[in-house]
LOTI-460042 format. One record per atom (N, C-alpha, C, CB): residue number from 1; atom name; x, y, z; residue in one letter. Coordinates in steps of 0.2 Angstrom, whole numbers, plus 5000, padded with zeros to 4 digits. Glycine has a CB too. Layout:
LOTI-460042
<rec resi="NUM" name="CA" x="X" y="Y" z="Z" resn="A"/>
...
***
This chain:
LOTI-460042
<rec resi="1" name="N" x="5001" y="5187" z="5078" resn="M"/>
<rec resi="1" name="CA" x="5005" y="5182" z="5082" resn="M"/>
<rec resi="1" name="C" x="5010" y="5178" z="5077" resn="M"/>
<rec resi="1" name="CB" x="5001" y="5177" z="5086" resn="M"/>
<rec resi="2" name="N" x="5017" y="5181" z="5078" resn="S"/>
<rec resi="2" name="CA" x="5022" y="5176" z="5073" resn="S"/>
<rec resi="2" name="C" x="5023" y="5170" z="5077" resn="S"/>
<rec resi="2" name="CB" x="5030" y="5181" z="5071" resn="S"/>
<rec resi="3" name="N" x="5026" y="5164" z="5075" resn="R"/>
<rec resi="3" name="CA" x="5027" y="5158" z="5076" resn="R"/>
<rec resi="3" name="C" x="5035" y="5159" z="5080" resn="R"/>
<rec resi="3" name="CB" x="5025" y="5154" z="5070" resn="R"/>
<rec resi="4" name="N" x="5035" y="5154" z="5084" resn="P"/>
<rec resi="4" name="CA" x="5043" y="5155" z="5088" resn="P"/>
<rec resi="4" name="C" x="5047" y="5152" z="5082" resn="P"/>
<rec resi="4" name="CB" x="5045" y="5150" z="5096" resn="P"/>
<rec resi="5" name="N" x="5054" y="5152" z="5082" resn="A"/>
<rec resi="5" name="CA" x="5059" y="5149" z="5078" resn="A"/>
<rec resi="5" name="C" x="5061" y="5143" z="5079" resn="A"/>
<rec resi="5" name="CB" x="5064" y="5153" z="5078" resn="A"/>
<rec resi="6" name="N" x="5060" y="5138" z="5076" resn="L"/>
<rec resi="6" name="CA" x="5062" y="5131" z="5078" resn="L"/>
<rec resi="6" name="C" x="5069" y="5130" z="5079" resn="L"/>
<rec resi="6" name="CB" x="5060" y="5126" z="5073" resn="L"/>
<rec resi="7" name="N" x="5070" y="5127" z="5085" resn="A"/>
<rec resi="7" name="CA" x="5078" y="5127" z="5086" resn="A"/>
<rec resi="7" name="C" x="5081" y="5121" z="5082" resn="A"/>
<rec resi="7" name="CB" x="5079" y="5126" z="5093" resn="A"/>
<rec resi="8" name="N" x="5088" y="5124" z="5079" resn="R"/>
<rec resi="8" name="CA" x="5090" y="5119" z="5076" resn="R"/>
<rec resi="8" name="C" x="5095" y="5114" z="5079" resn="R"/>
<rec resi="8" name="CB" x="5094" y="5122" z="5070" resn="R"/>
<rec resi="9" name="N" x="5095" y="5108" z="5079" resn="V"/>
<rec resi="9" name="CA" x="5097" y="5103" z="5083" resn="V"/>
<rec resi="9" name="C" x="5103" y="5100" z="5079" resn="V"/>
<rec resi="9" name="CB" x="5092" y="5098" z="5085" resn="V"/>
<rec resi="10" name="N" x="5110" y="5101" z="5083" resn="P"/>
<rec resi="10" name="CA" x="5116" y="5098" z="5079" resn="P"/>
<rec resi="10" name="C" x="5115" y="5090" z="5077" resn="P"/>
<rec resi="10" name="CB" x="5121" y="5099" z="5084" resn="P"/>
<rec resi="11" name="N" x="5117" y="5088" z="5072" resn="R"/>
<rec resi="11" name="CA" x="5117" y="5082" z="5069" resn="R"/>
<rec resi="11" name="C" x="5121" y="5076" z="5076" resn="R"/>
<rec resi="11" name="CB" x="5122" y="5082" z="5061" resn="R"/>
<rec resi="12" name="N" x="5126" y="5079" z="5079" resn="D"/>
<rec resi="12" name="CA" x="5129" y="5074" z="5085" resn="D"/>
<rec resi="12" name="C" x="5125" y="5076" z="5091" resn="D"/>
<rec resi="12" name="CB" x="5138" y="5076" z="5087" resn="D"/>
<rec resi="13" name="N" x="5121" y="5079" z="5092" resn="A"/>
<rec resi="13" name="CA" x="5116" y="5080" z="5098" resn="A"/>
<rec resi="13" name="C" x="5114" y="5071" z="5101" resn="A"/>
<rec resi="13" name="CB" x="5108" y="5084" z="5094" resn="A"/>
<rec resi="14" name="N" x="5113" y="5068" z="5096" resn="H"/>
<rec resi="14" name="CA" x="5111" y="5060" z="5099" resn="H"/>
<rec resi="14" name="C" x="5114" y="5056" z="5094" resn="H"/>
<rec resi="14" name="CB" x="5101" y="5059" z="5099" resn="H"/>
<rec resi="15" name="N" x="5120" y="5054" z="5095" resn="P"/>
<rec resi="15" name="CA" x="5122" y="5048" z="5091" resn="P"/>
<rec resi="15" name="C" x="5118" y="5043" z="5088" resn="P"/>
<rec resi="15" name="CB" x="5126" y="5045" z="5095" resn="P"/>
<rec resi="16" name="N" x="5119" y="5044" z="5080" resn="P"/>
<rec resi="16" name="CA" x="5113" y="5038" z="5077" resn="P"/>
<rec resi="16" name="C" x="5114" y="5031" z="5079" resn="P"/>
<rec resi="16" name="CB" x="5114" y="5037" z="5069" resn="P"/>
<rec resi="17" name="N" x="5120" y="5027" z="5082" resn="R"/>
<rec resi="17" name="CA" x="5118" y="5022" z="5084" resn="R"/>
<rec resi="17" name="C" x="5118" y="5020" z="5092" resn="R"/>
<rec resi="17" name="CB" x="5122" y="5019" z="5081" resn="R"/>
<rec resi="18" name="N" x="5117" y="5026" z="5095" resn="R"/>
<rec resi="18" name="CA" x="5115" y="5025" z="5102" resn="R"/>
<rec resi="18" name="C" x="5109" y="5024" z="5104" resn="R"/>
<rec resi="18" name="CB" x="5118" y="5029" z="5106" resn="R"/>
<rec resi="19" name="N" x="5107" y="5020" z="5109" resn="P"/>
<rec resi="19" name="CA" x="5100" y="5018" z="5111" resn="P"/>
<rec resi="19" name="C" x="5096" y="5024" z="5113" resn="P"/>
<rec resi="19" name="CB" x="5100" y="5013" z="5116" resn="P"/>
<rec resi="20" name="N" x="5091" y="5024" z="5112" resn="L"/>
<rec resi="20" name="CA" x="5086" y="5030" z="5114" resn="L"/>
<rec resi="20" name="C" x="5085" y="5031" z="5123" resn="L"/>
<rec resi="20" name="CB" x="5079" y="5029" z="5109" resn="L"/>
<rec resi="21" name="N" x="5083" y="5036" z="5124" resn="S"/>
<rec resi="21" name="CA" x="5083" y="5036" z="5132" resn="S"/>
<rec resi="21" name="C" x="5076" y="5034" z="5133" resn="S"/>
<rec resi="21" name="CB" x="5084" y="5044" z="5135" resn="S"/>
<rec resi="22" name="N" x="5073" y="5033" z="5137" resn="P"/>
<rec resi="22" name="CA" x="5066" y="5031" z="5140" resn="P"/>
<rec resi="22" name="C" x="5061" y="5038" z="5138" resn="P"/>
<rec resi="22" name="CB" x="5065" y="5029" z="5151" resn="P"/>
<rec resi="23" name="N" x="5063" y="5043" z="5138" resn="L"/>
<rec resi="23" name="CA" x="5059" y="5049" z="5136" resn="L"/>
<rec resi="23" name="C" x="5059" y="5048" z="5128" resn="L"/>
<rec resi="23" name="CB" x="5062" y="5056" z="5138" resn="L"/>
<rec resi="24" name="N" x="5064" y="5047" z="5124" resn="A"/>
<rec resi="24" name="CA" x="5064" y="5048" z="5118" resn="A"/>
<rec resi="24" name="C" x="5060" y="5041" z="5115" resn="A"/>
<rec resi="24" name="CB" x="5071" y="5049" z="5116" resn="A"/>
<rec resi="25" name="N" x="5061" y="5036" z="5119" resn="Q"/>
<rec resi="25" name="CA" x="5056" y="5030" z="5117" resn="Q"/>
<rec resi="25" name="C" x="5049" y="5033" z="5117" resn="Q"/>
<rec resi="25" name="CB" x="5057" y="5023" z="5123" resn="Q"/>
<rec resi="26" name="N" x="5047" y="5035" z="5123" resn="A"/>
<rec resi="26" name="CA" x="5039" y="5037" z="5125" resn="A"/>
<rec resi="26" name="C" x="5038" y="5042" z="5119" resn="A"/>
<rec resi="26" name="CB" x="5037" y="5040" z="5134" resn="A"/>
<rec resi="27" name="N" x="5042" y="5047" z="5118" resn="L"/>
<rec resi="27" name="CA" x="5040" y="5051" z="5111" resn="L"/>
<rec resi="27" name="C" x="5038" y="5047" z="5105" resn="L"/>
<rec resi="27" name="CB" x="5047" y="5056" z="5109" resn="L"/>
<rec resi="28" name="N" x="5042" y="5042" z="5103" resn="V"/>
<rec resi="28" name="CA" x="5042" y="5039" z="5098" resn="V"/>
<rec resi="28" name="C" x="5036" y="5036" z="5097" resn="V"/>
<rec resi="28" name="CB" x="5045" y="5035" z="5097" resn="V"/>
<rec resi="29" name="N" x="5035" y="5032" z="5103" resn="M"/>
<rec resi="29" name="CA" x="5027" y="5027" z="5103" resn="M"/>
<rec resi="29" name="C" x="5022" y="5030" z="5103" resn="M"/>
<rec resi="29" name="CB" x="5025" y="5023" z="5109" resn="M"/>
<rec resi="30" name="N" x="5023" y="5038" z="5107" resn="G"/>
<rec resi="30" name="CA" x="5017" y="5043" z="5107" resn="G"/>
<rec resi="30" name="C" x="5016" y="5045" z="5100" resn="G"/>
<rec resi="30" name="CB" x="5019" y="5050" z="5112" resn="G"/>
<rec resi="31" name="N" x="5020" y="5046" z="5096" resn="C"/>
<rec resi="31" name="CA" x="5018" y="5048" z="5090" resn="C"/>
<rec resi="31" name="C" x="5015" y="5043" z="5085" resn="C"/>
<rec resi="31" name="CB" x="5023" y="5051" z="5088" resn="C"/>
<rec resi="32" name="N" x="5018" y="5037" z="5086" resn="L"/>
<rec resi="32" name="CA" x="5015" y="5030" z="5083" resn="L"/>
<rec resi="32" name="C" x="5007" y="5031" z="5085" resn="L"/>
<rec resi="32" name="CB" x="5019" y="5021" z="5086" resn="L"/>
<rec resi="33" name="N" x="5006" y="5030" z="5091" resn="D"/>
<rec resi="33" name="CA" x="5000" y="5029" z="5093" resn="D"/>
<rec resi="33" name="C" x="4995" y="5035" z="5090" resn="D"/>
<rec resi="33" name="CB" x="4999" y="5028" z="5100" resn="D"/>
<rec resi="34" name="N" x="4997" y="5041" z="5090" resn="R"/>
<rec resi="34" name="CA" x="4994" y="5047" z="5088" resn="R"/>
<rec resi="34" name="C" x="4991" y="5046" z="5080" resn="R"/>
<rec resi="34" name="CB" x="4999" y="5054" z="5089" resn="R"/>
<rec resi="35" name="N" x="4996" y="5043" z="5077" resn="A"/>
<rec resi="35" name="CA" x="4995" y="5041" z="5070" resn="A"/>
<rec resi="35" name="C" x="4991" y="5038" z="5067" resn="A"/>
<rec resi="35" name="CB" x="4999" y="5038" z="5067" resn="A"/>
<rec resi="36" name="N" x="4992" y="5032" z="5072" resn="E"/>
<rec resi="36" name="CA" x="4986" y="5026" z="5071" resn="E"/>
<rec resi="36" name="C" x="4978" y="5028" z="5072" resn="E"/>
<rec resi="36" name="CB" x="4988" y="5019" z="5076" resn="E"/>
<rec resi="37" name="N" x="4979" y="5032" z="5078" resn="Q"/>
<rec resi="37" name="CA" x="4972" y="5034" z="5080" resn="Q"/>
<rec resi="37" name="C" x="4970" y="5037" z="5075" resn="Q"/>
<rec resi="37" name="CB" x="4971" y="5040" z="5087" resn="Q"/>
<rec resi="38" name="N" x="4974" y="5042" z="5071" resn="L"/>
<rec resi="38" name="CA" x="4971" y="5046" z="5064" resn="L"/>
<rec resi="38" name="C" x="4970" y="5042" z="5058" resn="L"/>
<rec resi="38" name="CB" x="4976" y="5050" z="5060" resn="L"/>
<rec resi="39" name="N" x="4972" y="5035" z="5060" resn="G"/>
<rec resi="39" name="CA" x="4970" y="5031" z="5054" resn="G"/>
<rec resi="39" name="C" x="4976" y="5030" z="5050" resn="G"/>
<rec resi="39" name="CB" x="4964" y="5034" z="5049" resn="G"/>
<rec resi="40" name="N" x="4983" y="5031" z="5051" resn="H"/>
<rec resi="40" name="CA" x="4988" y="5029" z="5047" resn="H"/>
<rec resi="40" name="C" x="4991" y="5024" z="5048" resn="H"/>
<rec resi="40" name="CB" x="4991" y="5033" z="5047" resn="H"/>
<rec resi="41" name="N" x="4993" y="5019" z="5043" resn="T"/>
<rec resi="41" name="CA" x="4997" y="5014" z="5044" resn="T"/>
<rec resi="41" name="C" x="5004" y="5015" z="5047" resn="T"/>
<rec resi="41" name="CB" x="4998" y="5010" z="5039" resn="T"/>
<rec resi="42" name="N" x="5006" y="5013" z="5052" resn="V"/>
<rec resi="42" name="CA" x="5012" y="5015" z="5056" resn="V"/>
<rec resi="42" name="C" x="5016" y="5008" z="5057" resn="V"/>
<rec resi="42" name="CB" x="5010" y="5019" z="5065" resn="V"/>
<rec resi="43" name="N" x="5023" y="5010" z="5058" resn="P"/>
<rec resi="43" name="CA" x="5028" y="5002" z="5059" resn="P"/>
<rec resi="43" name="C" x="5027" y="4999" z="5065" resn="P"/>
<rec resi="43" name="CB" x="5036" y="5002" z="5059" resn="P"/>
<rec resi="44" name="N" x="5026" y="4993" z="5066" resn="T"/>
<rec resi="44" name="CA" x="5026" y="4989" z="5072" resn="T"/>
<rec resi="44" name="C" x="5031" y="4990" z="5076" resn="T"/>
<rec resi="44" name="CB" x="5026" y="4982" z="5071" resn="T"/>
<rec resi="45" name="N" x="5033" y="4992" z="5082" resn="I"/>
<rec resi="45" name="CA" x="5038" y="4991" z="5085" resn="I"/>
<rec resi="45" name="C" x="5037" y="4988" z="5090" resn="I"/>
<rec resi="45" name="CB" x="5041" y="4995" z="5087" resn="I"/>
<rec resi="46" name="N" x="5040" y="4981" z="5093" resn="T"/>
<rec resi="46" name="CA" x="5037" y="4977" z="5098" resn="T"/>
<rec resi="46" name="C" x="5041" y="4980" z="5104" resn="T"/>
<rec resi="46" name="CB" x="5038" y="4970" z="5096" resn="T"/>
<rec resi="47" name="N" x="5050" y="4982" z="5103" resn="N"/>
<rec resi="47" name="CA" x="5052" y="4984" z="5109" resn="N"/>
<rec resi="47" name="C" x="5056" y="4990" z="5108" resn="N"/>
<rec resi="47" name="CB" x="5055" y="4978" z="5113" resn="N"/>
<rec resi="48" name="N" x="5052" y="4996" z="5110" resn="P"/>
<rec resi="48" name="CA" x="5056" y="5004" z="5109" resn="P"/>
<rec resi="48" name="C" x="5063" y="5003" z="5112" resn="P"/>
<rec resi="48" name="CB" x="5050" y="5012" z="5113" resn="P"/>
<rec resi="49" name="N" x="5065" y="4999" z="5116" resn="A"/>
<rec resi="49" name="CA" x="5071" y="4999" z="5119" resn="A"/>
<rec resi="49" name="C" x="5078" y="4997" z="5115" resn="A"/>
<rec resi="49" name="CB" x="5069" y="4996" z="5123" resn="A"/>
<rec resi="50" name="N" x="5076" y="4994" z="5109" resn="D"/>
<rec resi="50" name="CA" x="5080" y="4992" z="5103" resn="D"/>
<rec resi="50" name="C" x="5080" y="4997" z="5097" resn="D"/>
<rec resi="50" name="CB" x="5077" y="4985" z="5100" resn="D"/>
<rec resi="51" name="N" x="5076" y="5003" z="5098" resn="L"/>
<rec resi="51" name="CA" x="5078" y="5008" z="5093" resn="L"/>
<rec resi="51" name="C" x="5084" y="5012" z="5095" resn="L"/>
<rec resi="51" name="CB" x="5071" y="5011" z="5092" resn="L"/>
<rec resi="52" name="N" x="5088" y="5015" z="5090" resn="R"/>
<rec resi="52" name="CA" x="5094" y="5018" z="5090" resn="R"/>
<rec resi="52" name="C" x="5091" y="5024" z="5088" resn="R"/>
<rec resi="52" name="CB" x="5099" y="5016" z="5086" resn="R"/>
<rec resi="53" name="N" x="5096" y="5030" z="5089" resn="G"/>
<rec resi="53" name="CA" x="5095" y="5037" z="5087" resn="G"/>
<rec resi="53" name="C" x="5092" y="5037" z="5081" resn="G"/>
<rec resi="53" name="CB" x="5101" y="5041" z="5088" resn="G"/>
<rec resi="54" name="N" x="5094" y="5036" z="5075" resn="A"/>
<rec resi="54" name="CA" x="5094" y="5037" z="5069" resn="A"/>
<rec resi="54" name="C" x="5086" y="5034" z="5067" resn="A"/>
<rec resi="54" name="CB" x="5100" y="5034" z="5065" resn="A"/>
<rec resi="55" name="N" x="5086" y="5028" z="5069" resn="E"/>
<rec resi="55" name="CA" x="5079" y="5025" z="5069" resn="E"/>
<rec resi="55" name="C" x="5074" y="5029" z="5071" resn="E"/>
<rec resi="55" name="CB" x="5079" y="5020" z="5073" resn="E"/>
<rec resi="56" name="N" x="5075" y="5031" z="5078" resn="G"/>
<rec resi="56" name="CA" x="5070" y="5034" z="5081" resn="G"/>
<rec resi="56" name="C" x="5068" y="5041" z="5078" resn="G"/>
<rec resi="56" name="CB" x="5071" y="5034" z="5088" resn="G"/>
<rec resi="57" name="N" x="5073" y="5045" z="5076" resn="L"/>
<rec resi="57" name="CA" x="5072" y="5050" z="5072" resn="L"/>
<rec resi="57" name="C" x="5069" y="5050" z="5066" resn="L"/>
<rec resi="57" name="CB" x="5077" y="5052" z="5071" resn="L"/>
<rec resi="58" name="N" x="5070" y="5044" z="5062" resn="E"/>
<rec resi="58" name="CA" x="5066" y="5043" z="5055" resn="E"/>
<rec resi="58" name="C" x="5060" y="5042" z="5057" resn="E"/>
<rec resi="58" name="CB" x="5068" y="5038" z="5050" resn="E"/>
<rec resi="59" name="N" x="5059" y="5038" z="5061" resn="V"/>
<rec resi="59" name="CA" x="5051" y="5037" z="5064" resn="V"/>
<rec resi="59" name="C" x="5047" y="5043" z="5066" resn="V"/>
<rec resi="59" name="CB" x="5050" y="5032" z="5070" resn="V"/>
<rec resi="60" name="N" x="5050" y="5047" z="5069" resn="I"/>
<rec resi="60" name="CA" x="5047" y="5053" z="5072" resn="I"/>
<rec resi="60" name="C" x="5046" y="5058" z="5066" resn="I"/>
<rec resi="60" name="CB" x="5052" y="5057" z="5077" resn="I"/>
<rec resi="61" name="N" x="5052" y="5059" z="5061" resn="R"/>
<rec resi="61" name="CA" x="5050" y="5064" z="5056" resn="R"/>
<rec resi="61" name="C" x="5045" y="5061" z="5051" resn="R"/>
<rec resi="61" name="CB" x="5055" y="5067" z="5052" resn="R"/>
<rec resi="62" name="N" x="5045" y="5053" z="5050" resn="D"/>
<rec resi="62" name="CA" x="5038" y="5051" z="5044" resn="D"/>
<rec resi="62" name="C" x="5033" y="5052" z="5047" resn="D"/>
<rec resi="62" name="CB" x="5037" y="5045" z="5042" resn="D"/>
<rec resi="63" name="N" x="5030" y="5053" z="5054" resn="V"/>
<rec resi="63" name="CA" x="5025" y="5051" z="5057" resn="V"/>
<rec resi="63" name="C" x="5024" y="5059" z="5057" resn="V"/>
<rec resi="63" name="CB" x="5025" y="5046" z="5063" resn="V"/>
<rec resi="64" name="N" x="5027" y="5063" z="5058" resn="S"/>
<rec resi="64" name="CA" x="5025" y="5070" z="5061" resn="S"/>
<rec resi="64" name="C" x="5024" y="5074" z="5054" resn="S"/>
<rec resi="64" name="CB" x="5032" y="5074" z="5066" resn="S"/>
<rec resi="65" name="N" x="5028" y="5073" z="5049" resn="I"/>
<rec resi="65" name="CA" x="5026" y="5075" z="5042" resn="I"/>
<rec resi="65" name="C" x="5019" y="5073" z="5041" resn="I"/>
<rec resi="65" name="CB" x="5030" y="5073" z="5037" resn="I"/>
<rec resi="66" name="N" x="5017" y="5067" z="5041" resn="E"/>
<rec resi="66" name="CA" x="5009" y="5065" z="5039" resn="E"/>
<rec resi="66" name="C" x="5005" y="5069" z="5046" resn="E"/>
<rec resi="66" name="CB" x="5007" y="5056" z="5039" resn="E"/>
<rec resi="67" name="N" x="5006" y="5068" z="5052" resn="L"/>
<rec resi="67" name="CA" x="5001" y="5072" z="5056" resn="L"/>
<rec resi="67" name="C" x="5001" y="5079" z="5055" resn="L"/>
<rec resi="67" name="CB" x="5002" y="5071" z="5065" resn="L"/>
<rec resi="68" name="N" x="5007" y="5082" z="5052" resn="G"/>
<rec resi="68" name="CA" x="5007" y="5088" z="5050" resn="G"/>
<rec resi="68" name="C" x="5002" y="5091" z="5046" resn="G"/>
<rec resi="68" name="CB" x="5013" y="5088" z="5047" resn="G"/>
<rec resi="69" name="N" x="5001" y="5086" z="5040" resn="Q"/>
<rec resi="69" name="CA" x="4997" y="5087" z="5035" resn="Q"/>
<rec resi="69" name="C" x="4990" y="5087" z="5037" resn="Q"/>
<rec resi="69" name="CB" x="4998" y="5082" z="5030" resn="Q"/>
<rec resi="70" name="N" x="4990" y="5081" z="5041" resn="V"/>
<rec resi="70" name="CA" x="4982" y="5079" z="5044" resn="V"/>
<rec resi="70" name="C" x="4979" y="5086" z="5047" resn="V"/>
<rec resi="70" name="CB" x="4982" y="5073" z="5051" resn="V"/>
<rec resi="71" name="N" x="4984" y="5088" z="5052" resn="L"/>
<rec resi="71" name="CA" x="4983" y="5094" z="5057" resn="L"/>
<rec resi="71" name="C" x="4980" y="5099" z="5052" resn="L"/>
<rec resi="71" name="CB" x="4990" y="5097" z="5062" resn="L"/>
<rec resi="72" name="N" x="4984" y="5102" z="5047" resn="T"/>
<rec resi="72" name="CA" x="4983" y="5108" z="5043" resn="T"/>
<rec resi="72" name="C" x="4977" y="5107" z="5039" resn="T"/>
<rec resi="72" name="CB" x="4988" y="5109" z="5039" resn="T"/>
<rec resi="73" name="N" x="4973" y="5100" z="5037" resn="Q"/>
<rec resi="73" name="CA" x="4968" y="5099" z="5034" resn="Q"/>
<rec resi="73" name="C" x="4962" y="5102" z="5037" resn="Q"/>
<rec resi="73" name="CB" x="4968" y="5094" z="5032" resn="Q"/>
<rec resi="74" name="N" x="4964" y="5099" z="5045" resn="C"/>
<rec resi="74" name="CA" x="4958" y="5099" z="5049" resn="C"/>
<rec resi="74" name="C" x="4958" y="5107" z="5052" resn="C"/>
<rec resi="74" name="CB" x="4957" y="5092" z="5055" resn="C"/>
<rec resi="75" name="N" x="4963" y="5111" z="5054" resn="H"/>
<rec resi="75" name="CA" x="4962" y="5118" z="5054" resn="H"/>
<rec resi="75" name="C" x="4960" y="5121" z="5047" resn="H"/>
<rec resi="75" name="CB" x="4967" y="5120" z="5057" resn="H"/>
<rec resi="76" name="N" x="4961" y="5119" z="5042" resn="E"/>
<rec resi="76" name="CA" x="4959" y="5123" z="5035" resn="E"/>
<rec resi="76" name="C" x="4951" y="5121" z="5037" resn="E"/>
<rec resi="76" name="CB" x="4963" y="5120" z="5027" resn="E"/>
<rec resi="77" name="N" x="4949" y="5116" z="5036" resn="R"/>
<rec resi="77" name="CA" x="4941" y="5115" z="5036" resn="R"/>
<rec resi="77" name="C" x="4938" y="5119" z="5042" resn="R"/>
<rec resi="77" name="CB" x="4940" y="5106" z="5037" resn="R"/>
<rec resi="78" name="N" x="4941" y="5118" z="5048" resn="Q"/>
<rec resi="78" name="CA" x="4937" y="5122" z="5053" resn="Q"/>
<rec resi="78" name="C" x="4936" y="5129" z="5052" resn="Q"/>
<rec resi="78" name="CB" x="4941" y="5121" z="5060" resn="Q"/>
<rec resi="79" name="N" x="4942" y="5132" z="5048" resn="R"/>
<rec resi="79" name="CA" x="4942" y="5140" z="5047" resn="R"/>
<rec resi="79" name="C" x="4936" y="5140" z="5042" resn="R"/>
<rec resi="79" name="CB" x="4949" y="5143" z="5044" resn="R"/>
<rec resi="80" name="N" x="4935" y="5136" z="5036" resn="R"/>
<rec resi="80" name="CA" x="4929" y="5136" z="5032" resn="R"/>
<rec resi="80" name="C" x="4922" y="5136" z="5035" resn="R"/>
<rec resi="80" name="CB" x="4930" y="5130" z="5028" resn="R"/>
<rec resi="81" name="N" x="4921" y="5134" z="5040" resn="E"/>
<rec resi="81" name="CA" x="4915" y="5132" z="5044" resn="E"/>
<rec resi="81" name="C" x="4912" y="5137" z="5047" resn="E"/>
<rec resi="81" name="CB" x="4916" y="5127" z="5049" resn="E"/>
***
């Protein structure tokens, strides 16, 4: 089965200085919580409402790269067992 193509999001879809929506804030915090559960060091964000678009995207990008590596390693380990 082939993987679905990732959608390209235009850079101006969310202005970098605009505050994140509550849904985007929840996504950022969820990514951070999951990374912390997996033992990664994560930045402390005391108030997600203070995050701006560029900051939120940077946090998600950094955390998702690390999570992707961990999940790939777990998947490969399970395939070998």
